[in-house]
Structures are given as structure tokens and as C-alpha cells.
C-alpha positions as CSV (number, residue, x, y, z in Angstrom):
1,M,-21.1,8.4,26.0
2,H,-20.4,4.6,26.8
3,H,-17.2,2.7,25.7
4,L,-16.9,-1.0,24.9
5,S,-13.7,-2.6,23.9
6,I,-14.3,-5.7,22.0
7,D,-12.5,-9.0,20.6
8,I,-13.9,-11.6,18.9
9,E,-12.5,-15.3,18.0
10,T,-13.9,-16.9,15.3
11,R,-13.4,-19.7,12.5
12,S,-13.9,-20.5,9.0
13,S,-13.0,-23.0,6.7
14,E,-11.7,-20.3,4.4
15,D,-7.9,-19.7,4.9
16,I,-7.8,-16.2,5.9
17,K,-4.4,-15.2,4.7
18,K,-5.1,-16.4,1.4
19,A,-8.9,-15.5,1.0
20,G,-8.9,-12.3,2.8
21,S,-11.5,-11.6,6.2
22,Y,-14.1,-10.8,3.9
23,K,-14.5,-13.8,2.1
24,Y,-13.6,-15.5,5.4
25,A,-16.6,-14.2,7.2
26,Q,-18.6,-15.3,4.1
27,S,-18.1,-18.7,4.4
28,P,-21.3,-20.8,5.2
29,D,-19.5,-22.3,8.4
30,F,-18.0,-19.1,9.8
31,E,-19.1,-18.5,12.9
32,I,-18.4,-16.6,16.4
33,L,-16.5,-18.4,19.0
34,L,-15.6,-16.1,21.9
35,F,-17.0,-12.8,22.2
36,A,-14.9,-10.7,24.9
37,Y,-15.8,-7.0,26.0
38,K,-14.9,-4.3,28.5
39,W,-17.6,-1.6,29.3
40,D,-16.3,1.6,30.6
41,E,-13.8,1.0,33.1
42,N,-15.5,-2.5,34.2
43,P,-13.4,-5.7,34.3
44,V,-12.9,-7.6,30.9
45,E,-15.6,-10.1,30.6
46,I,-16.1,-13.1,28.2
47,I,-19.1,-15.1,26.1
48,D,-18.6,-18.2,25.4
49,L,-20.5,-19.0,21.9
50,V,-19.5,-22.3,21.3
51,C,-20.7,-23.6,24.8
52,G,-24.3,-22.1,25.1
53,E,-23.7,-18.6,26.0
54,S,-25.3,-15.9,24.3
55,L,-25.0,-12.2,24.0
56,P,-27.1,-10.3,26.7
57,E,-29.8,-8.3,25.5
58,W,-28.5,-5.4,26.9
59,L,-25.1,-5.9,25.0
60,I,-26.8,-6.8,21.8
61,L,-28.5,-2.9,21.9
62,A,-25.1,-1.8,22.8
63,L,-23.8,-2.7,19.5
64,Q,-26.6,-0.4,17.7
65,D,-26.6,2.2,20.2
66,P,-25.3,5.4,19.1
67,M,-23.9,6.6,22.6
68,V,-22.0,3.9,22.7
69,V,-18.4,4.2,21.3
70,K,-17.2,0.5,20.1
71,H,-13.4,0.2,20.1
72,A,-11.4,-2.9,18.5
73,Y,-8.3,-3.4,17.2
74,N,-8.3,-3.9,13.6
75,A,-11.9,-2.9,14.0
76,A,-13.2,-3.3,10.3
77,F,-12.7,-7.6,11.6
78,E,-14.9,-7.4,14.4
79,W,-17.3,-4.7,12.4
80,Y,-17.5,-6.8,9.5
81,C,-17.8,-10.6,11.3
82,L,-20.5,-9.4,13.8
83,N,-22.6,-7.9,11.1
84,R,-22.5,-11.5,9.2
85,A,-23.2,-13.2,12.5
86,G,-26.7,-11.3,12.8
87,Y,-25.6,-8.8,15.1
88,N,-26.5,-5.1,13.6
89,T,-23.8,-2.6,14.5
90,P,-23.3,0.6,12.5
91,L,-19.8,1.4,11.0
92,E,-20.4,5.1,12.2
93,Q,-20.1,4.0,15.8
94,W,-16.7,2.2,15.6
95,R,-13.4,3.5,16.3
96,C,-10.2,1.3,15.1
97,T,-7.4,1.3,17.6
98,M,-4.9,-0.1,14.9
99,A,-6.0,3.0,12.5
100,H,-5.1,5.5,16.0
101,G,-1.9,3.6,16.5
102,L,-1.1,4.3,12.2
103,Y,-1.9,7.7,12.7
104,C,0.4,8.6,15.5
105,G,3.0,6.6,13.7
106,Y,2.9,2.9,15.6
107,T,3.1,-0.1,13.4
108,A,0.3,-2.5,13.0
109,G,-0.4,-5.7,14.8
110,L,-1.6,-5.6,18.2
111,D,1.7,-7.4,19.7
112,A,3.9,-5.3,18.1
113,T,2.1,-2.0,18.7
114,G,2.1,-3.2,22.4
115,K,5.8,-3.8,22.7
116,A,6.5,-0.6,20.8
117,I,4.1,1.7,23.0
118,G,5.9,0.5,25.8
119,L,2.8,-1.5,27.6
120,P,3.8,-3.3,31.0
121,Q,4.2,-7.2,30.4
122,D,0.9,-8.1,32.3
123,K,-1.0,-5.8,29.4
124,Q,1.1,-7.3,26.4
125,K,-1.0,-9.7,24.4
126,L,-0.1,-13.4,25.3
127,A,2.0,-15.7,23.0
128,V,0.5,-18.5,23.1
129,G,-2.3,-17.0,20.4
130,K,-1.0,-18.6,17.5
131,A,-1.1,-22.5,18.5
132,L,-4.7,-21.8,20.3
133,I,-5.9,-20.2,16.9
134,R,-4.3,-23.4,14.9
135,Y,-6.2,-25.6,17.1
136,F,-9.8,-24.2,17.2
137,C,-10.2,-21.7,14.4
138,V,-8.3,-23.9,11.6
139,P,-10.3,-27.3,10.4
140,C,-8.4,-30.1,11.3
141,K,-7.3,-33.1,9.4
142,A,-10.3,-36.0,9.9
143,T,-8.8,-38.9,11.1
144,K,-9.6,-42.2,12.6
145,T,-7.9,-41.0,15.8
146,N,-9.9,-38.4,16.0
147,G,-13.2,-39.4,15.4
148,G,-13.2,-38.0,11.8
149,R,-14.3,-34.7,13.2
150,P,-13.5,-31.4,11.0
151,W,-12.9,-29.1,13.9
152,N,-11.4,-29.2,17.4
153,Q,-14.3,-28.5,19.9
154,P,-14.1,-27.1,23.2
155,W,-14.5,-30.5,25.0
156,H,-11.5,-32.1,23.1
157,D,-9.2,-30.1,25.0
158,K,-10.9,-28.4,27.9
159,D,-7.6,-26.7,29.5
160,K,-6.6,-25.6,25.6
161,W,-9.8,-23.9,25.5
162,E,-9.8,-22.2,28.8
163,L,-6.5,-20.5,28.2
164,F,-7.9,-19.6,24.4
165,K,-10.6,-17.9,26.7
166,D,-8.0,-16.2,28.4
167,Y,-6.1,-15.5,25.2
168,C,-9.2,-13.3,24.0
169,K,-9.7,-11.5,27.0
170,Q,-6.0,-10.4,27.3
171,D,-6.5,-8.6,23.2
172,V,-9.3,-6.7,25.1
173,V,-6.9,-5.6,27.8
174,T,-3.7,-4.5,25.7
175,E,-6.3,-3.2,23.3
176,Y,-7.7,-1.1,25.7
177,E,-4.2,0.1,27.5
178,I,-3.2,0.9,23.8
179,L,-6.3,2.9,23.7
180,Q,-5.7,4.7,26.7
181,R,-2.0,5.9,25.4
182,L,-3.4,6.6,21.9
183,D,-6.2,9.1,23.3
184,R,-4.1,11.8,24.6
185,F,-2.7,12.4,20.8
186,P,-6.1,12.5,19.3
187,M,-7.0,11.1,15.8
188,P,-9.0,13.9,14.0
189,Q,-12.8,13.5,12.8
190,E,-12.2,13.7,9.2
191,E,-9.4,11.1,9.7
192,E,-11.8,9.0,11.1
193,E,-14.4,9.2,8.7
194,L,-11.5,8.4,5.9
195,W,-11.3,5.0,7.9
196,Q,-14.8,4.7,7.4
197,M,-14.8,5.5,4.0
198,D,-12.1,2.8,3.2
199,V,-13.7,0.2,5.1
200,K,-17.1,0.7,3.0
201,M,-15.0,0.6,-0.4
202,N,-13.3,-2.9,0.9
203,A,-16.6,-4.2,1.8
204,F,-18.0,-3.3,-1.7
205,G,-15.0,-4.4,-3.0
206,V,-14.4,-5.0,-6.9
207,R,-15.8,-7.0,-9.7
208,V,-13.0,-9.4,-11.0
209,D,-13.3,-11.1,-14.5
210,T,-13.5,-14.7,-13.5
211,A,-12.8,-16.4,-17.1
212,L,-9.4,-14.0,-17.6
213,I,-8.2,-15.0,-14.5
214,E,-8.9,-19.1,-15.3
215,G,-7.7,-18.6,-18.5
216,A,-4.6,-17.0,-17.4
217,L,-3.8,-19.3,-14.9
218,Y,-4.3,-22.2,-17.4
219,I,-2.0,-20.5,-20.2
220,D,0.9,-20.2,-17.4
221,A,0.9,-23.8,-16.7
222,V,0.7,-24.5,-20.0
223,S,3.3,-22.2,-20.8
224,N,5.7,-22.9,-17.6
225,Q,5.7,-26.5,-18.8
226,K,6.8,-25.6,-22.5
227,L,9.8,-23.6,-21.0
228,T,10.9,-26.0,-18.4
229,D,10.6,-28.9,-21.2
230,E,12.5,-26.4,-23.7
231,A,15.0,-25.5,-20.5
232,V,15.8,-29.4,-20.0
233,G,16.4,-29.8,-23.7
234,I,19.2,-27.2,-24.0
235,T,21.1,-27.9,-20.4
236,G,20.5,-31.3,-20.0
237,L,19.8,-30.5,-16.2
238,K,17.0,-32.4,-14.1
239,N,15.8,-29.2,-12.7
240,P,16.7,-26.1,-14.5
241,N,14.8,-23.6,-12.3
242,S,17.2,-24.5,-9.6
243,T,19.7,-21.8,-9.5
244,A,22.1,-24.6,-8.2
245,Q,22.1,-26.5,-11.1
246,L,21.7,-23.3,-13.7
247,L,24.2,-21.0,-12.4
248,P,27.6,-23.5,-12.9
249,W,25.9,-24.6,-16.4
250,L,25.9,-20.5,-17.3
251,N,29.1,-19.5,-16.2
252,S,31.1,-22.2,-17.9
253,R,29.8,-20.8,-21.0
254,L,29.8,-17.1,-20.5
255,T,32.8,-15.1,-21.0
256,E,32.0,-12.9,-17.5
257,P,30.4,-15.3,-15.0
258,L,27.3,-14.4,-12.8
259,N,27.0,-14.1,-9.1
260,D,23.6,-14.7,-9.1
261,L,20.4,-15.1,-11.2
262,Q,18.4,-12.3,-9.8
263,K,16.2,-10.4,-12.2
264,A,18.6,-7.5,-12.4
265,T,21.3,-9.5,-13.0
266,V,19.8,-11.4,-15.6
267,E,18.8,-8.4,-17.6
268,E,22.0,-6.8,-17.8
269,A,23.5,-10.0,-18.9
270,L,21.3,-10.3,-21.9
271,K,22.9,-6.7,-23.1
272,E,25.9,-8.5,-23.7
273,E,26.0,-8.9,-27.5
274,K,28.6,-12.2,-28.1
275,M,27.2,-14.6,-26.5
276,Q,26.1,-18.3,-27.2
277,E,22.6,-18.9,-28.9
278,N,21.8,-21.7,-26.7
279,V,22.9,-19.5,-23.6
280,R,20.8,-16.5,-24.6
281,R,17.7,-18.6,-24.7
282,M,18.4,-20.2,-21.4
283,L,18.6,-16.6,-20.0
284,E,15.2,-15.4,-21.6
285,I,13.7,-18.3,-20.4
286,R,14.9,-17.7,-17.0
287,Q,13.6,-14.3,-17.2
288,Q,10.0,-15.6,-18.3
289,L,9.9,-18.1,-15.3
290,G,11.0,-16.0,-13.1
291,K,7.7,-13.8,-13.9
292,T,6.1,-13.5,-10.4
293,S,3.3,-11.2,-11.1
294,I,1.3,-14.4,-12.2
295,K,0.5,-14.8,-8.3
296,K,-1.7,-12.0,-8.3
297,Y,-4.1,-13.8,-10.7
298,V,-3.6,-16.9,-8.0
299,A,-4.5,-14.0,-5.3
300,M,-7.5,-13.1,-6.9
301,R,-8.6,-16.3,-7.7
302,D,-8.2,-17.1,-3.8
303,S,-10.0,-14.2,-2.5
304,R,-12.9,-13.8,-4.9
305,C,-16.3,-14.0,-2.9
306,K,-19.4,-16.1,-4.6
307,D,-20.5,-12.8,-6.1
308,G,-17.4,-12.4,-8.1
309,R,-15.6,-9.3,-6.0
310,V,-12.5,-9.2,-4.7
311,R,-12.3,-7.4,-0.9
312,G,-10.2,-5.7,1.1
313,L,-7.3,-4.4,-1.3
314,T,-6.7,-1.2,0.6
315,Q,-4.9,-0.5,3.8
316,Y,-6.2,2.6,5.6
317,Y,-2.6,4.5,6.9
318,G,-0.5,1.7,5.5
319,A,2.3,4.1,5.1
320,N,2.4,6.0,8.3
321,R,5.4,8.4,7.3
322,T,2.9,9.9,5.0
323,G,-0.8,8.4,5.7
324,R,-0.8,7.0,2.2
325,W,-3.3,3.9,1.8
326,A,-1.2,0.5,0.9
327,G,-2.1,-2.4,-0.8
328,R,-3.5,-5.8,0.3
329,M,-3.9,-8.9,-1.0
330,V,-3.7,-8.1,-4.9
331,Q,-1.1,-5.6,-3.8
332,L,-2.4,-2.8,-6.2
333,Q,0.4,-0.5,-5.8
334,N,2.9,-2.6,-7.6
335,L,0.6,-3.7,-10.7
336,P,2.8,-4.4,-14.0
337,R,2.0,-1.7,-16.3
338,N,0.6,-2.5,-19.9
339,Y,2.3,-1.7,-23.3
340,L,0.1,-3.6,-25.5
341,S,-1.8,-2.0,-28.4
342,T,-4.1,-4.7,-28.7
343,L,-5.4,-5.6,-25.2
344,D,-9.2,-6.4,-26.4
345,Y,-7.6,-9.2,-28.3
346,A,-4.9,-10.5,-26.0
347,R,-7.5,-10.9,-23.4
348,K,-10.2,-12.5,-25.5
349,L,-7.2,-15.1,-26.4
350,A,-6.6,-15.6,-22.4
351,K,-10.2,-16.1,-21.8
352,Q,-10.3,-18.7,-24.7
353,K,-7.5,-20.5,-23.0
354,N,-5.5,-20.1,-26.2
355,Y,-2.0,-20.5,-25.7
356,D,-0.9,-21.3,-28.8
357,G,-2.7,-17.8,-29.9
358,L,-0.7,-15.8,-27.4
359,K,2.5,-17.3,-28.0
360,L,1.8,-16.8,-32.0
361,L,1.1,-13.2,-31.4
362,Y,3.1,-11.9,-28.6
363,G,5.5,-14.5,-28.1
364,N,6.4,-13.7,-24.3
365,V,3.5,-15.6,-22.8
366,P,4.4,-14.7,-19.3
367,D,4.9,-11.1,-20.1
368,T,1.7,-10.5,-21.8
369,L,-0.3,-12.2,-19.0
370,S,1.8,-10.0,-16.9
371,Q,0.3,-7.0,-19.1
372,L,-3.3,-8.2,-18.6
373,I,-3.2,-8.3,-14.6
374,R,-4.8,-5.0,-14.3
375,T,-7.7,-6.0,-17.0
376,A,-8.9,-8.6,-14.7
377,F,-10.4,-6.1,-12.4
378,I,-14.0,-4.9,-14.2
379,P,-17.0,-2.8,-13.4
380,S,-20.1,-3.9,-12.1
381,E,-23.1,-4.9,-14.7
382,G,-24.0,-2.0,-16.6
383,H,-21.5,0.1,-15.2
384,K,-18.2,1.0,-16.7
385,F,-15.1,2.4,-15.0
386,V,-14.1,6.0,-14.5
387,V,-10.5,6.0,-13.6
388,A,-8.8,9.8,-13.5
389,D,-5.5,10.5,-11.4
390,F,-3.6,14.0,-10.5
391,S,-1.0,14.9,-13.1
392,A,2.6,15.5,-11.7
393,I,0.7,15.9,-8.3
394,E,4.3,15.8,-6.0
395,A,5.9,18.4,-8.6
396,R,3.1,20.8,-8.0
397,V,2.6,20.5,-4.3
398,I,6.6,20.9,-3.5
399,A,6.5,24.0,-5.8
400,W,3.3,25.2,-4.4
401,L,4.7,24.6,-0.2
402,A,8.4,26.3,-1.2
403,G,7.0,29.2,-3.5
404,E,8.8,28.5,-6.8
405,Q,7.0,30.7,-8.8
406,W,8.2,29.6,-12.1
407,V,6.9,26.4,-11.5
408,N,3.6,27.4,-10.3
409,E,3.3,29.5,-13.5
410,V,4.1,26.4,-15.5
411,F,0.9,24.6,-14.1
412,A,-1.0,27.4,-14.4
413,T,-0.5,27.7,-18.2
414,H,0.8,25.3,-20.0
415,G,1.8,22.7,-17.8
416,M,5.0,21.1,-19.6
417,I,7.0,20.8,-16.6
418,Y,9.9,18.7,-18.0
419,E,10.3,21.2,-21.1
420,A,10.0,24.0,-18.6
421,T,12.5,22.3,-16.4
422,A,15.0,21.7,-19.3
423,S,14.5,25.4,-20.5
424,Q,15.5,26.8,-17.3
425,M,18.2,25.0,-16.6
426,F,20.1,25.1,-20.1
427,G,18.7,28.5,-20.9
428,V,17.0,27.4,-24.3
429,P,13.3,28.7,-25.3
430,V,10.9,26.5,-24.1
431,E,9.2,26.1,-27.8
432,R,12.6,24.8,-28.8
433,I,12.0,21.8,-26.7
434,A,10.1,19.9,-29.2
435,K,10.1,17.0,-31.5
436,G,12.0,17.1,-34.2
437,N,14.2,19.7,-32.6
438,P,17.8,19.0,-31.7
439,E,16.9,20.8,-28.4
440,Y,14.6,18.1,-27.6
441,S,17.2,15.6,-26.0
442,L,17.1,18.1,-23.0
443,R,13.5,16.8,-22.2
444,Q,15.2,13.8,-21.0
445,K,17.4,15.8,-18.9
446,G,14.8,17.6,-17.3
447,K,12.3,15.0,-16.7
448,V,14.9,12.9,-14.6
449,A,15.5,15.8,-13.0
450,T,12.0,16.5,-11.7
451,L,11.1,13.2,-10.6
452,A,14.6,12.4,-9.1
453,L,16.0,15.5,-7.5
454,G,13.3,17.5,-5.3
455,Y,14.2,15.7,-2.1
456,Q,17.5,16.4,-2.1
457,G,19.0,13.6,-4.2
458,G,22.2,13.9,-5.9
459,E,23.6,11.5,-8.5
460,G,22.7,8.4,-6.9
461,A,18.9,9.1,-7.0
462,L,19.4,10.1,-10.9
463,I,20.8,6.7,-11.4
464,R,17.8,5.3,-9.8
465,M,15.2,7.1,-11.2
466,G,17.1,5.8,-14.7
467,A,19.1,8.2,-15.7
468,L,21.4,5.8,-17.4
469,D,18.8,4.0,-19.1
470,M,17.5,7.0,-20.5
471,G,21.4,7.3,-22.3
472,L,23.0,9.7,-19.9
473,S,26.3,9.1,-18.6
474,E,27.5,9.5,-15.3
475,E,29.7,12.2,-16.1
476,E,26.6,14.3,-17.1
477,L,24.9,13.6,-13.8
478,P,26.8,16.3,-11.5
479,D,25.9,18.8,-14.0
480,I,22.2,18.0,-14.0
481,K,21.9,18.3,-10.3
482,N,23.8,21.5,-10.0
483,R,21.6,23.2,-12.7
484,W,18.5,21.7,-11.2
485,R,19.1,23.1,-8.0
486,Q,20.1,26.5,-9.5
487,T,17.1,26.9,-11.2
488,N,14.9,25.8,-8.1
489,P,16.5,27.6,-5.0
490,R,13.4,28.3,-3.5
491,I,12.9,24.6,-3.0
492,V,16.5,23.8,-1.9
493,D,15.8,26.2,0.9
494,L,13.0,24.6,2.0
495,W,14.9,21.2,2.5
496,Y,17.5,23.0,4.8
497,A,14.2,25.3,6.5
498,I,12.7,22.1,7.3
499,D,15.6,20.4,8.6
500,R,16.8,23.4,10.7
501,A,13.1,23.5,11.9
502,A,12.8,19.4,12.9
503,V,16.3,19.6,14.8
504,Q,15.7,23.0,16.4
505,T,11.9,21.8,17.8
506,V,13.8,18.5,19.2
507,Q,16.5,20.3,20.9
508,T,14.5,23.3,22.3
509,A,10.8,21.7,22.8
510,Q,10.0,24.8,21.1
511,P,7.4,24.7,18.4
512,Q,8.9,26.0,14.7
513,G,6.8,27.4,12.0
514,I,7.7,26.6,8.3
515,K,5.3,27.6,5.6
516,D,1.8,26.2,6.4
517,L,3.5,23.5,8.6
518,I,3.7,23.7,12.3
519,F,6.5,21.4,13.9
520,S,6.3,20.8,17.4
521,L,7.4,18.6,20.3
522,E,4.4,16.7,22.0
523,G,4.3,13.6,24.7
524,D,2.7,12.7,27.9
525,L,4.1,12.4,31.6
526,L,2.0,9.4,32.5
527,Y,2.7,7.0,30.1
528,G,6.4,8.6,29.0
529,Q,5.3,8.9,25.0
530,S,7.0,11.6,22.9
531,F,6.6,12.7,19.4
532,L,7.8,14.9,17.1
533,T,4.8,16.0,15.0
534,I,4.4,18.4,12.0
535,R,0.8,19.8,11.7
536,L,0.2,19.9,7.8
537,P,-2.1,22.3,5.7
538,A,-5.0,20.0,6.1
539,G,-4.6,19.8,9.6
540,R,-3.7,16.3,10.3
541,K,-0.2,15.6,11.9
542,L,2.8,13.4,11.2
543,F,4.3,11.8,13.9
544,Y,7.8,10.8,14.6
545,P,8.0,8.7,17.9
546,K,10.5,8.8,20.4
547,P,12.6,11.6,18.6
548,F,16.1,12.4,19.5
549,L,19.2,14.2,18.0
550,K,22.3,12.5,17.2
551,E,25.1,13.1,14.8
552,N,24.5,11.5,11.4
553,K,26.9,10.0,9.0
554,F,28.1,13.1,7.9
555,D,28.6,14.3,11.2
556,R,25.7,16.6,11.3
557,P,23.0,16.8,13.9
558,A,20.1,15.1,13.0
559,V,16.5,13.9,14.1
560,H,16.5,10.0,15.1
561,Y,13.3,8.5,15.7
562,Y,11.6,4.7,16.3
563,T,10.0,2.8,13.4
564,I,9.7,-0.4,11.6
565,G,12.5,-0.9,9.7
566,Q,12.1,-1.9,6.1
567,N,14.6,-4.2,6.1
568,T,14.4,-5.9,9.4
569,K,10.7,-5.4,10.0
570,K,11.6,-4.4,13.5
571,W,10.8,-1.7,16.1
572,E,14.1,0.4,15.6
573,V,15.8,3.6,15.3
574,D,16.0,5.7,11.8
575,S,17.3,8.9,11.4
576,T,15.9,11.5,8.9
577,Y,17.4,15.2,7.2
578,G,15.6,17.8,5.5
579,G,15.0,16.2,2.0
580,K,13.5,13.2,3.6
581,L,11.2,15.1,5.7
582,T,10.4,17.4,2.7
583,E,9.4,13.8,0.6
584,N,7.3,13.1,3.7
585,I,5.5,16.0,4.2
586,V,4.8,16.5,0.0
587,Q,3.3,12.7,-0.5
588,A,1.5,13.5,2.9
589,I,-0.4,17.0,1.1
590,A,-1.0,14.8,-2.0
591,R,-2.6,12.0,0.2
592,D,-4.7,14.8,1.6
593,C,-5.2,16.0,-1.7
594,L,-6.4,12.6,-2.8
595,A,-8.4,12.5,0.3
596,E,-10.3,15.8,-0.4
597,T,-11.1,14.2,-4.2
598,L,-12.6,11.2,-2.4
599,R,-14.7,12.8,-0.2
600,R,-16.4,14.8,-3.3
601,I,-16.7,11.5,-5.0
602,E,-18.9,10.4,-2.5
603,A,-20.6,13.3,-1.7
604,R,-21.7,12.8,-5.7
605,G,-23.0,9.3,-4.5
606,L,-20.7,7.5,-6.5
607,Q,-18.5,4.5,-5.4
608,V,-14.9,4.4,-5.6
609,V,-14.1,0.5,-5.7
610,F,-10.2,1.1,-5.0
611,H,-7.4,3.7,-5.5
612,V,-3.7,3.7,-6.1
613,H,-1.1,6.4,-5.2
614,D,-2.7,9.2,-6.8
615,E,-5.9,7.6,-8.9
616,V,-9.1,6.6,-8.2
617,I,-11.0,4.1,-10.0
618,I,-14.9,4.6,-9.9
619,D,-17.6,2.0,-10.6
620,A,-19.8,4.5,-12.0
621,P,-23.5,4.5,-14.1
622,M,-22.8,5.1,-17.8
623,D,-23.7,8.6,-17.4
624,V,-20.7,10.0,-15.2
625,T,-17.6,11.3,-17.8
626,V,-13.9,11.4,-16.8
627,E,-14.5,14.9,-17.3
628,D,-16.9,15.2,-14.5
629,I,-14.0,13.5,-12.0
630,C,-11.0,15.4,-13.6
631,G,-13.3,18.6,-12.6
632,L,-13.6,17.7,-9.1
633,M,-10.0,17.3,-8.9
634,A,-9.4,20.5,-10.5
635,E,-11.7,22.1,-8.0
636,P,-9.8,24.4,-5.5
637,I,-8.9,23.0,-1.6
638,P,-9.8,25.5,1.0
639,W,-6.8,24.6,3.0
640,A,-4.3,24.9,-0.2
641,P,-5.0,28.2,-1.7
642,G,-3.1,28.7,-4.6
643,L,-2.2,25.0,-5.2
644,I,-3.5,24.4,-8.4
645,L,-4.1,20.8,-9.3
646,K,-5.3,18.6,-12.6
647,G,-6.6,15.3,-13.2
648,A,-6.4,13.2,-16.2
649,G,-7.9,10.1,-16.8
650,F,-9.9,7.6,-19.1
651,E,-13.2,5.5,-19.2
652,N,-13.4,1.8,-19.9
653,S,-14.9,-1.7,-19.7
654,Y,-11.8,-2.9,-17.6
655,Y,-8.9,-1.2,-15.7
656,M,-5.8,-0.8,-17.4
657,K,-2.6,1.5,-17.5
658,D,-4.1,4.4,-20.2
């Protein structure tokens, strides 16, 4: 086998950040400017396609040759762009160094990964890239001074062009050096295939309802203007959308002043019963004007290709603690829920740009538009959506992994886990926890405990899961936590067993086995990399880079490792513990269950257009049923004997939350 590392520089009049790489590459003026490559161990070469050079015949053939493995950082981009430019190169022959890095616990981004992995300075990405890309790859404003040109060409600044070529070549150097380090910790073939499935799904895309998008944006503009006009009338302020102007106006009329006007603050303030009506109305307007979900319609509009499809909605291994997919462009992972019972009619009014109709029937126009966002995704002509997700998959997986037999029996029989949990916690027959009986109130406690406490959480976790909003008092929470833990002793034991295994592995460098998990300390002497790894039942591993032991805030030895900070977005130290590791493991196993389903669906010749958490959305022919897909989800998984899974879903002419 030969290896070919590639980096290209391209240009297009489409804004890649707004439109996405697929629409960017579909633009009529898209072109490849530079093609840098490294063949096996040979020096990096560059081909200047703008200045008359062309790819040699041997290289064009190599792009198609199955005996040549093509590598790139974010290889989906190179693969798609090269095919758009007329160079046939099959996806199966490509390997993505970014995906490999994410698998090994590193971050996305060539520059950030190079620094995190510890590349020497001469192997790292050049810092001048952004300015050069703006100069050569983004349309320039036509002026008299520049002769009215739409693009900056190499001959307009030869020094910059030579630097741009060096930048492109250096990206190949950086990608290759990262690859050398990652190859010591290989990515399983099954994961390579999942990456390819993800790229194909993103390239296929999902159809969107153009009329609904345009109608929603039109109505939102009308609604914003009317709400702003009303706010000006109430307050007399020049700009009632300004926090600096509005907050003093509100606080001069409230008995309890507000510190800010964030979403949660406004929601809490509106619970106050004694309030001037104009103040209440102003808070409601603020709440409605603050709806940011309308931006998802903008993202759909900006990324919609000429064929009416949006592409590039998911990121393989976007959550590298678990390997779950992440959302991109429209951000499918946080779509607003829909509660309207008349979605069809609301969609019709929105498509007609009927603001008055929506206002009359539903009152809160921004909230109605927010609920319709999901429904903007529609199947291909002559098809329907078949949507199915796993029922209570995390509760099933953690019980299976821990051997919490009573929970497994619930899932093997009636499946009413919230009622069964309440029954176990409070010693009440499960049949009494039914609507109409006083014991039914216990179901809420069973539900919030099941959702919040599986990963060593306590009262804080119950509150974050909405216990207080469910009508529970803070005084009740310690009892709920204690009862749940007494009811689920094997899950509690699992937390501490996993914590001990992780600490002992880092402490002794000896592998530890817990259930179907293997903890190991892995590294290489040549480049000085080290990882705590956890081998999952499916065969892949979770990676925690540069692990070490240090006392945590509870004065206990805990595993610390390097990762991207959620708030800082920087490569920094974080710590973990048994409950958090259990959460990572359970969610990773749930992800592997979804991966099994995706493979089964593909084997049936069906097209998944996107998936969200544990839910799959299939652009299906009319003869495919939701029962077919739920049947695939419930099939036994070879690497998880005894794990009982169940799918539930619906069929529809648009996406929604059933």
C-alpha cells in the first residue's frame, strides 16, 4: 500500500461558515487553487493550478487506485471538493486524520491538534493562514483602485502567493506528523466505516421546506417589528431591545430588582403575581424577542443547496468523551420541541406568510415559529420520514452493565421504569402507581430519580433535572437520592468499581477489568504520548490523554487528564470520577447501539438523512414501516448479550417530536 497525504486550497463565492462546505463546493465559481501532497516518505510537493500547472497523470490515477490510501485532515472536504472538480476518488480509499484524532481524545482543528499532541514548532501549522485565505479565497470588493476585479489573483501579490503555497505545504507536513503519532493507536476498521457512512449521509443531505423557511422568516420580521413598536409604546425607550436601557426601566417598577435580563431571569420574574400589567407585558415581549431559535431558519436558508437539500448536519465523533455525533450548521442536537396539536395548520399559515392568522390562533408568534422548526425538514419526493429512537436506552444500558437485575426484568416485561422505580423506592405495589390513584404522585419521584441519579448525582442533579419544577421540595431531595441508591445497589457499586479501576490503572500501569470493560494505560516512547483507555464491549476504546493522579476537591486521588475545556475552549486539565466515567461509558455504549442500528439500516438499502442522540430519521420509500425499523433496533447485539433494547417511533411527511 502507498500513502498519499493531501491538502488543497480552494475558493468560492459562497461563505463556507454560513453555507457549509457542500454548498460552498457546489458553487459555479468554485475551484481548487493549490494541491499539496506527500507521497509515502517523499518531500511535500505542490501543484499551482491557478498558474497553469496541472495534476500529473500518475497522481490522477493514484486518486482512484485502491492500493493508495489517501489521507487528509477533515478528509470529507478534500474528498468532496476533488470529486466536484472532476477528479474521481472513491471515499472508501480515504482516511480522515481529524476523525482519528477525535477518536484518540484530541480536539478538532489542525492547529489545535498539532499543539495538543505536542508537535515541534517547525511541524506546526503556519499562523498566517487566515489572512492569506481572506485574500485569495474570498471574493474581494470591486473598486476603481483594484480595477473592479472580483478576486485577488497570484499576480496581484506574488509574495503573498508564495507564502500561501508554503502555508498549503505546511498543512500537509502537520497532518502527516499528526498521523505518525496517531497511527500508534489505530482506529478500528468499524469506526473507519462509520466515518464513511457519516460522510455519505452528509453528502446526501436532507430536503427542507423552502416555503416554510421563507414564510417563517417573513413572519418573524413582522412579529419583531410589531413587538418592538409595542415595547417602545410601553416604555418610551428609543431601543427597548437594549438591556442597558430596559433594565433600569423595569427595576424602577419592580419590588425585587433584576440583575440581568437573561432567559432564566425573565422566566423567574414572570412568576411574580403582583406586578404592573405594563411591566408584565414588557417582560413577555422581552421573552418573545429573545427567541434565538429563529436563527435555525436562517441557517437552513443559508446552507440550502440548489436541489433544496441541506448538507453537512452531523459531525462524526463530535463528542470525543463518548464518540457520539454532534450537530453542525442547523445544530440538530438542540432543536426546540413541538407541543402544538395542530402542526399541519400552523405550517400552512406560516407557508402562506399569514402573521395575523398565527397571532389569532396561537397568540405567541415567536414560540409558534420555534415549534415549527423541526417540521422544516421534509422527505424526498415520493418518500416519507420514518423516525425511531431507543426507549430509555441509558437506563437500560447502565442496568445491563451493572447487573441490576430488577431493572433488567422491568425492561424485559412491562417496561414502565418510572413506576417500577417508584415502587421499589417507596414499597408500593407497581399497579397502584396509576392515574386516578393517590400513589400516582410517586411516579414523578421515580422519574426524576431515574433521569438524574444514575451517574452518582445528588440533590443538585435532581434540581438540574427539574425536580423543583415538578413540584418537589428541596427538603424531599435527600430522601429521594438515598432511596434510589438503596434501590439500585449494583449501579452504586459500579461507580466505585469503575473509579477504583481507573485510579489503579494510572497508579500501577497494569490493566484492570470491570464487567465487560478493560482499563489500560497506553503510550509510546518515541513521541511521549500517553492515554488512559477504556475498551468498550463493542471493541472500540475511550481515550483520556496524558492521565495523572492528583487529589480532587474532596481530597481523594482522582484521575486527571487533558481535554478541551467546555467554557474556555482551550486544551487544559480536567478531572473525573466514578460517576462521570460511568456516564461516559454508558453513553458510549448507547452510541455503539445506535451505530449497530445504522449499519443494519444501511444493509437494508435505506437512507438515513440525519440522527439526533438516540433517534434515526430515514428518508424511506412508502412501503417501509416504523415497525420495520423498530424491529432492527430491538434485535440482539452480539457484543451485548442480555441487553434488552426497544425502539419507538412514527411515520410522517415532515420531522417532528412525537
